[in-house]
N, CA, C, O and the ligand as a Tripos MOL2 file, in Angstrom:
@<TRIPOS>MOLECULE
protein
  237   235    60     0     0
PROTEIN
NO_CHARGES

@<TRIPOS>ATOM
      1 N         119.0390   75.2840   98.3370 N.3       1 MET1
      2 CA        118.3980   76.5290   97.9100 C.3       1 MET1
      3 C         116.9130   76.5270   98.2130 C.2       1 MET1
      4 O         116.2460   77.5530   98.0780 O.2       1 MET1
      5 N         116.3930   75.3820   98.6200 N.am      2 SER2
      6 CA        114.9520   75.3270   98.8520 C.3       2 SER2
      7 C         114.6310   75.2090  100.3290 C.2       2 SER2
      8 O         113.5080   74.8630  100.6960 O.2       2 SER2
      9 N         115.6000   75.4900  101.1740 N.am      3 THR3
     10 CA        115.3820   75.2800  102.5940 C.3       3 THR3
     11 C         114.9550   76.5440  103.3330 C.2       3 THR3
     12 O         114.5210   76.4650  104.4820 O.2       3 THR3
     13 N         115.0690   77.6880  102.7050 N.am      4 TYR4
     14 CA        114.6250   78.9000  103.3900 C.3       4 TYR4
     15 C         113.1080   78.9530  103.4340 C.2       4 TYR4
     16 O         112.4300   78.3070  102.6350 O.2       4 TYR4
     17 N         112.5880   79.7150  104.3580 N.am      5 ASN5
     18 CA        111.1400   79.7840  104.5170 C.3       5 ASN5
     19 C         110.5190   80.7070  103.4800 C.2       5 ASN5
     20 O         110.7980   81.9050  103.4340 O.2       5 ASN5
     21 N         109.6930   80.1320  102.6730 N.am      6 LEU6
     22 CA        108.9490   80.9500  101.7320 C.3       6 LEU6
     23 C         107.7910   81.6290  102.4480 C.2       6 LEU6
     24 O         107.1810   81.0520  103.3490 O.2       6 LEU6
     25 N         107.4990   82.8350  102.0480 N.am      7 PRO7
     26 CA        106.2750   83.4410  102.5840 C.3       7 PRO7
     27 C         105.0750   82.6670  102.0730 C.2       7 PRO7
     28 O         105.1170   82.0540  101.0060 O.2       7 PRO7
     29 N         104.0300   82.7030  102.8360 N.am      8 GLU8
     30 CA        102.8340   81.9910  102.4160 C.3       8 GLU8
     31 C         102.1070   82.8020  101.3560 C.2       8 GLU8
     32 O         101.6760   83.9300  101.5970 O.2       8 GLU8
     33 N         101.9830   82.2130  100.1980 N.am      9 ILE9
     34 CA        101.2980   82.9160   99.1170 C.3       9 ILE9
     35 C          99.8430   82.4790   99.0920 C.2       9 ILE9
     36 O          99.5320   81.2910   99.0140 O.2       9 ILE9
     37 N          98.9830   83.4420   99.1590 N.am     10 THR10
     38 CA         97.5650   83.1360   99.2870 C.3      10 THR10
     39 C          96.7880   83.8720   98.2070 C.2      10 THR10
     40 O          97.2810   84.8090   97.5790 O.2      10 THR10
     41 N          95.5840   83.4270   98.0180 N.am     11 ARG11
     42 CA         94.7270   84.0600   97.0100 C.3      11 ARG11
     43 C          93.4010   84.4460   97.6410 C.2      11 ARG11
     44 O          92.9420   83.8330   98.6050 O.2      11 ARG11
     45 N          92.8190   85.4470   97.0850 N.am     12 THR12
     46 CA         91.4950   85.8260   97.5300 C.3      12 THR12
     47 C          90.7990   86.5190   96.3670 C.2      12 THR12
     48 O          91.3880   86.7370   95.3090 O.2      12 THR12
     49 N          89.5620   86.8510   96.5830 N.am     13 GLU13
     50 CA         88.8360   87.5850   95.5800 C.3      13 GLU13
     51 C          88.7920   89.0430   96.0070 C.2      13 GLU13
     52 O          88.5120   89.3570   97.1640 O.2      13 GLU13
     53 N          89.0660   89.9140   95.0750 N.am     14 CYS14
     54 CA         88.9720   91.3350   95.3670 C.3      14 CYS14
     55 C          87.5530   91.6580   95.8060 C.2      14 CYS14
     56 O          86.5890   91.2970   95.1310 O.2      14 CYS14
     57 N          87.4290   92.3320   96.9260 N.am     15 THR15
     58 CA         86.0920   92.6280   97.4260 C.3      15 THR15
     59 C          85.4320   93.7350   96.6220 C.2      15 THR15
     60 O          84.2320   93.9770   96.7540 O.2      15 THR15
     61 N          86.1970   94.3900   95.8090 N.am     16 ARG16
     62 CA         85.6270   95.4940   95.0400 C.3      16 ARG16
     63 C          85.2240   95.0670   93.6340 C.2      16 ARG16
     64 O          84.1220   95.3810   93.1830 O.2      16 ARG16
     65 N          86.1130   94.3500   92.9330 N.am     17 CYS17
     66 CA         85.8110   94.0280   91.5360 C.3      17 CYS17
     67 C          85.7690   92.5280   91.2770 C.2      17 CYS17
     68 O          85.4360   92.1070   90.1690 O.2      17 CYS17
     69 N          86.0980   91.7190   92.2700 N.am     18 GLY18
     70 CA         85.9620   90.2770   92.1190 C.3      18 GLY18
     71 C          87.1230   89.5960   91.4390 C.2      18 GLY18
     72 O          87.1060   88.3780   91.2580 O.2      18 GLY18
     73 N          88.1260   90.3510   91.0600 N.am     19 THR19
     74 CA         89.3030   89.7500   90.4530 C.3      19 THR19
     75 C          90.0350   88.8830   91.4620 C.2      19 THR19
     76 O          90.1360   89.2270   92.6390 O.2      19 THR19
     77 N          90.5400   87.7650   90.9910 N.am     20 GLU20
     78 CA         91.3540   86.9610   91.8850 C.3      20 GLU20
     79 C          92.7060   87.6330   92.0690 C.2      20 GLU20
     80 O          93.4230   87.9100   91.1070 O.2      20 GLU20
     81 N          93.0280   87.8820   93.3120 N.am     21 VAL21
     82 CA         94.3080   88.5220   93.5950 C.3      21 VAL21
     83 C          95.1400   87.6070   94.4720 C.2      21 VAL21
     84 O          94.6050   86.8470   95.2780 O.2      21 VAL21
     85 N          96.4280   87.6840   94.3130 N.am     22 ARG22
     86 CA         97.3360   86.8820   95.1180 C.3      22 ARG22
     87 C          98.0960   87.7870   96.0660 C.2      22 ARG22
     88 O          98.4520   88.9190   95.7360 O.2      22 ARG22
     89 N          98.3310   87.2630   97.2350 N.am     23 GLY23
     90 CA         99.0340   88.0560   98.2300 C.3      23 GLY23
     91 C          99.9690   87.1910   99.0350 C.2      23 GLY23
     92 O         100.0610   85.9790   98.8400 O.2      23 GLY23
     93 N         100.6490   87.8330   99.9300 N.am     24 ILE24
     94 CA        101.5680   87.1280  100.8020 C.3      24 ILE24
     95 C         101.0950   87.3140  102.2320 C.2      24 ILE24
     96 O         100.9000   88.4320  102.7070 O.2      24 ILE24
     97 N         100.9160   86.1890  102.9010 N.am     25 ASN25
     98 CA        100.4780   86.2180  104.2970 C.3      25 ASN25
     99 C          99.2010   87.0250  104.4840 C.2      25 ASN25
    100 O          99.0440   87.7480  105.4670 O.2      25 ASN25
    101 N          98.3240   86.8920  103.5570 N.am     26 GLY26
    102 CA         97.0050   87.4920  103.7360 C.3      26 GLY26
    103 C          96.9130   88.9600  103.3820 C.2      26 GLY26
    104 O          95.9130   89.6140  103.6780 O.2      26 GLY26
    105 N          97.9480   89.4790  102.7530 N.am     27 ARG27
    106 CA         97.8700   90.8790  102.3410 C.3      27 ARG27
    107 C          97.7200   90.9300  100.8390 C.2      27 ARG27
    108 O          98.4240   90.2390  100.1030 O.2      27 ARG27
    109 N          96.7980   91.7530  100.3990 N.am     28 TYR28
    110 CA         96.4630   91.7530   98.9860 C.3      28 TYR28
    111 C          96.4280   93.1570   98.4160 C.2      28 TYR28
    112 O          96.1450   94.1340   99.1100 O.2      28 TYR28
    113 N          96.7270   93.2220   97.1280 N.am     29 ALA29
    114 CA         96.5340   94.4540   96.3900 C.3      29 ALA29
    115 C          96.0240   94.0670   95.0160 C.2      29 ALA29
    116 O          96.6710   93.2990   94.3040 O.2      29 ALA29
    117 N          94.8860   94.5850   94.6450 N.am     30 CYS30
    118 CA         94.2890   94.2270   93.3640 C.3      30 CYS30
    119 C          94.9060   95.0530   92.2540 C.2      30 CYS30
    120 O          94.9000   96.2830   92.3190 O.2      30 CYS30
    121 N          95.4390   94.3930   91.2360 N.am     31 PRO31
    122 CA         96.0400   95.1240   90.1220 C.3      31 PRO31
    123 C          94.9900   95.7440   89.2120 C.2      31 PRO31
    124 O          95.3010   96.5890   88.3720 O.2      31 PRO31
    125 N          93.7690   95.3260   89.3830 N.am     32 ASN32
    126 CA         92.7110   95.7710   88.4790 C.3      32 ASN32
    127 C          92.0970   97.0900   88.9240 C.2      32 ASN32
    128 O          91.9330   98.0070   88.1200 O.2      32 ASN32
    129 N          91.7630   97.1820   90.1890 N.am     33 CYS33
    130 CA         91.0750   98.3720   90.6710 C.3      33 CYS33
    131 C          91.8280   99.0640   91.8070 C.2      33 CYS33
    132 O          91.3480  100.0440   92.3770 O.2      33 CYS33
    133 N          92.9970   98.5500   92.1210 N.am     34 GLU34
    134 CA         93.8630   99.1340   93.1440 C.3      34 GLU34
    135 C          93.3130   98.9950   94.5500 C.2      34 GLU34
    136 O          93.7210   99.7150   95.4610 O.2      34 GLU34
    137 N          92.3830   98.0650   94.7220 N.am     35 TRP35
    138 CA         91.9200   97.7670   96.0720 C.3      35 TRP35
    139 C          93.0450   97.0990   96.8560 C.2      35 TRP35
    140 O          93.7630   96.2470   96.3350 O.2      35 TRP35
    141 N          93.1810   97.4930   98.0890 N.am     36 VAL36
    142 CA         94.0910   96.7920   98.9860 C.3      36 VAL36
    143 C          93.3430   96.4910  100.2710 C.2      36 VAL36
    144 O          92.4930   97.2710  100.6990 O.2      36 VAL36
    145 N          93.6540   95.3790  100.8750 N.am     37 ASN37
    146 CA         93.0140   95.1050  102.1510 C.3      37 ASN37
    147 C          93.8250   95.7220  103.2860 C.2      37 ASN37
    148 O          95.0120   96.0200  103.1450 O.2      37 ASN37
    149 N          93.1660   95.8960  104.3750 N.am     38 HIS38
    150 CA         93.8370   96.4630  105.5370 C.3      38 HIS38
    151 C          94.8210   95.4460  106.0970 C.2      38 HIS38
    152 O          94.5780   94.2390  106.0770 O.2      38 HIS38
    153 N          95.9270   95.9590  106.5920 N.am     39 TRP39
    154 CA         96.9640   95.0320  107.0790 C.3      39 TRP39
    155 C          96.4190   94.0950  108.1460 C.2      39 TRP39
    156 O          96.8490   92.9460  108.2490 O.2      39 TRP39
    157 N          95.4700   94.5880  108.9430 N.am     40 SER40
    158 CA         94.9650   93.7620  110.0360 C.3      40 SER40
    159 C          94.0660   92.6420  109.5370 C.2      40 SER40
    160 O          93.7730   91.7030  110.2780 O.2      40 SER40
    161 N          93.6290   92.7330  108.2980 N.am     41 ASP41
    162 CA         92.8840   91.6060  107.7350 C.3      41 ASP41
    163 C          93.7830   90.3750  107.6960 C.2      41 ASP41
    164 O          93.3740   89.2510  107.9850 O.2      41 ASP41
    165 N          95.0000   90.6450  107.3310 N.am     42 GLY42
    166 CA         96.0510   89.6310  107.3320 C.3      42 GLY42
    167 C          95.5470   88.2250  107.1460 C.2      42 GLY42
    168 O          94.8450   87.9240  106.1800 O.2      42 GLY42
    169 N          95.9020   87.3820  108.0590 N.am     43 HIS43
    170 CA         95.5400   85.9810  107.9540 C.3      43 HIS43
    171 C          94.1440   85.6980  108.4790 C.2      43 HIS43
    172 O          93.6810   84.5580  108.4240 O.2      43 HIS43
    173 N          93.4860   86.6910  108.9730 N.am     44 ASN44
    174 CA         92.2720   86.4390  109.7210 C.3      44 ASN44
    175 C          91.1610   85.7990  108.9070 C.2      44 ASN44
    176 O          90.3620   85.0370  109.4510 O.2      44 ASN44
    177 N          91.0980   86.0860  107.6450 N.am     45 GLN45
    178 CA         89.9790   85.5590  106.8860 C.3      45 GLN45
    179 C          90.4170   84.5470  105.8370 C.2      45 GLN45
    180 O          89.7370   84.3430  104.8320 O.2      45 GLN45
    181 N          91.5420   83.9260  106.0780 N.am     46 LEU46
    182 CA         92.0340   82.9440  105.1430 C.3      46 LEU46
    183 C          91.7560   81.5380  105.6410 C.2      46 LEU46
    184 O          91.8260   81.2770  106.8420 O.2      46 LEU46
    185 N          91.4440   80.6400  104.7360 N.am     47 PRO47
    186 CA         91.2200   79.2460  105.1230 C.3      47 PRO47
    187 C          92.4260   78.6670  105.8460 C.2      47 PRO47
    188 O          92.2730   77.8580  106.7610 O.2      47 PRO47
    189 N          93.6190   79.0760  105.4440 N.am     48 SER48
    190 CA         94.8070   78.5340  106.0870 C.3      48 SER48
    191 C          94.8820   78.9700  107.5450 C.2      48 SER48
    192 O          95.3770   78.2320  108.3970 O.2      48 SER48
    193 N          94.3930   80.1610  107.8240 N.am     49 ALA49
    194 CA         94.3830   80.6310  109.2010 C.3      49 ALA49
    195 C          93.3060   79.8990  109.9960 C.2      49 ALA49
    196 O          93.5050   79.5780  111.1670 O.2      49 ALA49
    197 N          92.1880   79.6400  109.3710 N.am     50 GLU50
    198 CA         91.1110   78.9320  110.0580 C.3      50 GLU50
    199 C          91.5360   77.5140  110.3920 C.2      50 GLU50
    200 O          91.1100   76.9350  111.3910 O.2      50 GLU50
    201 N          92.3810   76.9720  109.5370 N.am     51 ALA51
    202 CA         92.8320   75.6060  109.7570 C.3      51 ALA51
    203 C          93.9740   75.5490  110.7510 C.2      51 ALA51
    204 O          94.3810   74.4690  111.1770 O.2      51 ALA51
    205 N          94.4890   76.7080  111.1190 N.am     52 ASP52
    206 CA         95.6080   76.7550  112.0450 C.3      52 ASP52
    207 C          95.1100   76.6990  113.4840 C.2      52 ASP52
    208 O          94.4310   77.6250  113.9290 O.2      52 ASP52
    209 N          95.4230   75.6580  114.2100 N.am     53 PRO53
    210 CA         94.9270   75.5220  115.5900 C.3      53 PRO53
    211 C          95.4820   76.5940  116.5220 C.2      53 PRO53
    212 O          94.9230   76.8480  117.5880 O.2      53 PRO53
    213 N          96.5760   77.2170  116.1170 N.am     54 ASP54
    214 CA         97.1520   78.2610  116.9620 C.3      54 ASP54
    215 C          96.4940   79.6100  116.7580 C.2      54 ASP54
    216 O          96.7410   80.5530  117.5100 O.2      54 ASP54
    217 N          95.6600   79.6970  115.7420 N.am     55 CYS55
    218 CA         95.0470   80.9640  115.4410 C.3      55 CYS55
    219 C          93.7970   81.1530  116.2990 C.2      55 CYS55
    220 O          92.8280   80.4090  116.1470 O.2      55 CYS55
    221 N          93.8080   82.1290  117.1890 N.am     56 PRO56
    222 CA         92.6360   82.3540  118.0420 C.3      56 PRO56
    223 C          91.4760   82.9520  117.2520 C.2      56 PRO56
    224 O          91.5960   84.0290  116.6670 O.2      56 PRO56
    225 N          90.3970   82.2680  117.2430 N.am     57 ARG57
    226 CA         89.2260   82.7470  116.5210 C.3      57 ARG57
    227 C          87.9940   82.5810  117.3990 C.2      57 ARG57
    228 O          87.8540   81.5830  118.1070 O.2      57 ARG57
    229 N          87.1160   83.5530  117.3490 N.am     58 PRO58
    230 CA         85.9110   83.4920  118.1930 C.3      58 PRO58
    231 C          84.9330   82.4250  117.7350 C.2      58 PRO58
    232 O          84.0820   82.0000  118.5160 O.2      58 PRO58
    233 N          85.0340   81.9780  116.4800 N.am     59 ARG59
    234 CA         84.0950   80.9770  116.0280 C.3      59 ARG59
    235 C          84.7720   79.9080  115.1950 C.2      59 ARG59
    236 O          84.1140   78.9780  114.7310 O.2      59 ARG59
    237 ZN         89.7890   94.7850   92.3110 Zn       60 ZN60
@<TRIPOS>BOND
     1     1     2 1
     2     2     3 1
     3     3     4 2
     4     3     5 am
     5     5     6 1
     6     6     7 1
     7     7     8 2
     8     7     9 am
     9     9    10 1
    10    10    11 1
    11    11    12 2
    12    11    13 am
    13    13    14 1
    14    14    15 1
    15    15    16 2
    16    15    17 am
    17    17    18 1
    18    18    19 1
    19    19    20 2
    20    19    21 am
    21    21    22 1
    22    22    23 1
    23    23    24 2
    24    23    25 am
    25    25    26 1
    26    26    27 1
    27    27    28 2
    28    27    29 am
    29    29    30 1
    30    30    31 1
    31    31    32 2
    32    31    33 am
    33    33    34 1
    34    34    35 1
    35    35    36 2
    36    35    37 am
    37    37    38 1
    38    38    39 1
    39    39    40 2
    40    39    41 am
    41    41    42 1
    42    42    43 1
    43    43    44 2
    44    43    45 am
    45    45    46 1
    46    46    47 1
    47    47    48 2
    48    47    49 am
    49    49    50 1
    50    50    51 1
    51    51    52 2
    52    51    53 am
    53    53    54 1
    54    54    55 1
    55    55    56 2
    56    55    57 am
    57    57    58 1
    58    58    59 1
    59    59    60 2
    60    59    61 am
    61    61    62 1
    62    62    63 1
    63    63    64 2
    64    63    65 am
    65    65    66 1
    66    66    67 1
    67    67    68 2
    68    67    69 am
    69    69    70 1
    70    70    71 1
    71    71    72 2
    72    71    73 am
    73    73    74 1
    74    74    75 1
    75    75    76 2
    76    75    77 am
    77    77    78 1
    78    78    79 1
    79    79    80 2
    80    79    81 am
    81    81    82 1
    82    82    83 1
    83    83    84 2
    84    83    85 am
    85    85    86 1
    86    86    87 1
    87    87    88 2
    88    87    89 am
    89    89    90 1
    90    90    91 1
    91    91    92 2
    92    91    93 am
    93    93    94 1
    94    94    95 1
    95    95    96 2
    96    95    97 am
    97    97    98 1
    98    98    99 1
    99    99   100 2
   100    99   101 am
   101   101   102 1
   102   102   103 1
   103   103   104 2
   104   103   105 am
   105   105   106 1
   106   106   107 1
   107   107   108 2
   108   107   109 am
   109   109   110 1
   110   110   111 1
   111   111   112 2
   112   111   113 am
   113   113   114 1
   114   114   115 1
   115   115   116 2
   116   115   117 am
   117   117   118 1
   118   118   119 1
   119   119   120 2
   120   119   121 am
   121   121   122 1
   122   122   123 1
   123   123   124 2
   124   123   125 am
   125   125   126 1
   126   126   127 1
   127   127   128 2
   128   127   129 am
   129   129   130 1
   130   130   131 1
   131   131   132 2
   132   131   133 am
   133   133   134 1
   134   134   135 1
   135   135   136 2
   136   135   137 am
   137   137   138 1
   138   138   139 1
   139   139   140 2
   140   139   141 am
   141   141   142 1
   142   142   143 1
   143   143   144 2
   144   143   145 am
   145   145   146 1
   146   146   147 1
   147   147   148 2
   148   147   149 am
   149   149   150 1
   150   150   151 1
   151   151   152 2
   152   151   153 am
   153   153   154 1
   154   154   155 1
   155   155   156 2
   156   155   157 am
   157   157   158 1
   158   158   159 1
   159   159   160 2
   160   159   161 am
   161   161   162 1
   162   162   163 1
   163   163   164 2
   164   163   165 am
   165   165   166 1
   166   166   167 1
   167   167   168 2
   168   167   169 am
   169   169   170 1
   170   170   171 1
   171   171   172 2
   172   171   173 am
   173   173   174 1
   174   174   175 1
   175   175   176 2
   176   175   177 am
   177   177   178 1
   178   178   179 1
   179   179   180 2
   180   179   181 am
   181   181   182 1
   182   182   183 1
   183   183   184 2
   184   183   185 am
   185   185   186 1
   186   186   187 1
   187   187   188 2
   188   187   189 am
   189   189   190 1
   190   190   191 1
   191   191   192 2
   192   191   193 am
   193   193   194 1
   194   194   195 1
   195   195   196 2
   196   195   197 am
   197   197   198 1
   198   198   199 1
   199   199   200 2
   200   199   201 am
   201   201   202 1
   202   202   203 1
   203   203   204 2
   204   203   205 am
   205   205   206 1
   206   206   207 1
   207   207   208 2
   208   207   209 am
   209   209   210 1
   210   210   211 1
   211   211   212 2
   212   211   213 am
   213   213   214 1
   214   214   215 1
   215   215   216 2
   216   215   217 am
   217   217   218 1
   218   218   219 1
   219   219   220 2
   220   219   221 am
   221   221   222 1
   222   222   223 1
   223   223   224 2
   224   223   225 am
   225   225   226 1
   226   226   227 1
   227   227   228 2
   228   227   229 am
   229   229   230 1
   230   230   231 1
   231   231   232 2
   232   231   233 am
   233   233   234 1
   234   234   235 1
   235   235   236 2
@<TRIPOS>SUBSTRUCTURE
     1 MET1         2 RESIDUE 1 A MET
     2 SER2         6 RESIDUE 1 A SER
     3 THR3        10 RESIDUE 1 A THR
     4 TYR4        14 RESIDUE 1 A TYR
     5 ASN5        18 RESIDUE 1 A ASN
     6 LEU6        22 RESIDUE 1 A LEU
     7 PRO7        26 RESIDUE 1 A PRO
     8 GLU8        30 RESIDUE 1 A GLU
     9 ILE9        34 RESIDUE 1 A ILE
    10 THR10       38 RESIDUE 1 A THR
    11 ARG11       42 RESIDUE 1 A ARG
    12 THR12       46 RESIDUE 1 A THR
    13 GLU13       50 RESIDUE 1 A GLU
    14 CYS14       54 RESIDUE 1 A CYS
    15 THR15       58 RESIDUE 1 A THR
    16 ARG16       62 RESIDUE 1 A ARG
    17 CYS17       66 RESIDUE 1 A CYS
    18 GLY18       70 RESIDUE 1 A GLY
    19 THR19       74 RESIDUE 1 A THR
    20 GLU20       78 RESIDUE 1 A GLU
    21 VAL21       82 RESIDUE 1 A VAL
    22 ARG22       86 RESIDUE 1 A ARG
    23 GLY23       90 RESIDUE 1 A GLY
    24 ILE24       94 RESIDUE 1 A ILE
    25 ASN25       98 RESIDUE 1 A ASN
    26 GLY26      102 RESIDUE 1 A GLY
    27 ARG27      106 RESIDUE 1 A ARG
    28 TYR28      110 RESIDUE 1 A TYR
    29 ALA29      114 RESIDUE 1 A ALA
    30 CYS30      118 RESIDUE 1 A CYS
    31 PRO31      122 RESIDUE 1 A PRO
    32 ASN32      126 RESIDUE 1 A ASN
    33 CYS33      130 RESIDUE 1 A CYS
    34 GLU34      134 RESIDUE 1 A GLU
    35 TRP35      138 RESIDUE 1 A TRP
    36 VAL36      142 RESIDUE 1 A VAL
    37 ASN37      146 RESIDUE 1 A ASN
    38 HIS38      150 RESIDUE 1 A HIS
    39 TRP39      154 RESIDUE 1 A TRP
    40 SER40      158 RESIDUE 1 A SER
    41 ASP41      162 RESIDUE 1 A ASP
    42 GLY42      166 RESIDUE 1 A GLY
    43 HIS43      170 RESIDUE 1 A HIS
    44 ASN44      174 RESIDUE 1 A ASN
    45 GLN45      178 RESIDUE 1 A GLN
    46 LEU46      182 RESIDUE 1 A LEU
    47 PRO47      186 RESIDUE 1 A PRO
    48 SER48      190 RESIDUE 1 A SER
    49 ALA49      194 RESIDUE 1 A ALA
    50 GLU50      198 RESIDUE 1 A GLU
    51 ALA51      202 RESIDUE 1 A ALA
    52 ASP52      206 RESIDUE 1 A ASP
    53 PRO53      210 RESIDUE 1 A PRO
    54 ASP54      214 RESIDUE 1 A ASP
    55 CYS55      218 RESIDUE 1 A CYS
    56 PRO56      222 RESIDUE 1 A PRO
    57 ARG57      226 RESIDUE 1 A ARG
    58 PRO58      230 RESIDUE 1 A PRO
    59 ARG59      234 RESIDUE 1 A ARG
    60 ZN60       237 GROUP 0 **** ****
């Protein structure tokens, strides 16, 4: 039962109110102020993505 692929659960800080929000694969929705990030933000600004050698990043 534990062999299926879990989505990557990530956390970030709401850019609007600072609440810690949890998301899946870099997508977030703040329960406090209803902020949501754009889908294209996705993994781009996550430490896990930065640590991923396959992730193309300009810096
Ligand atoms: Zn918020």
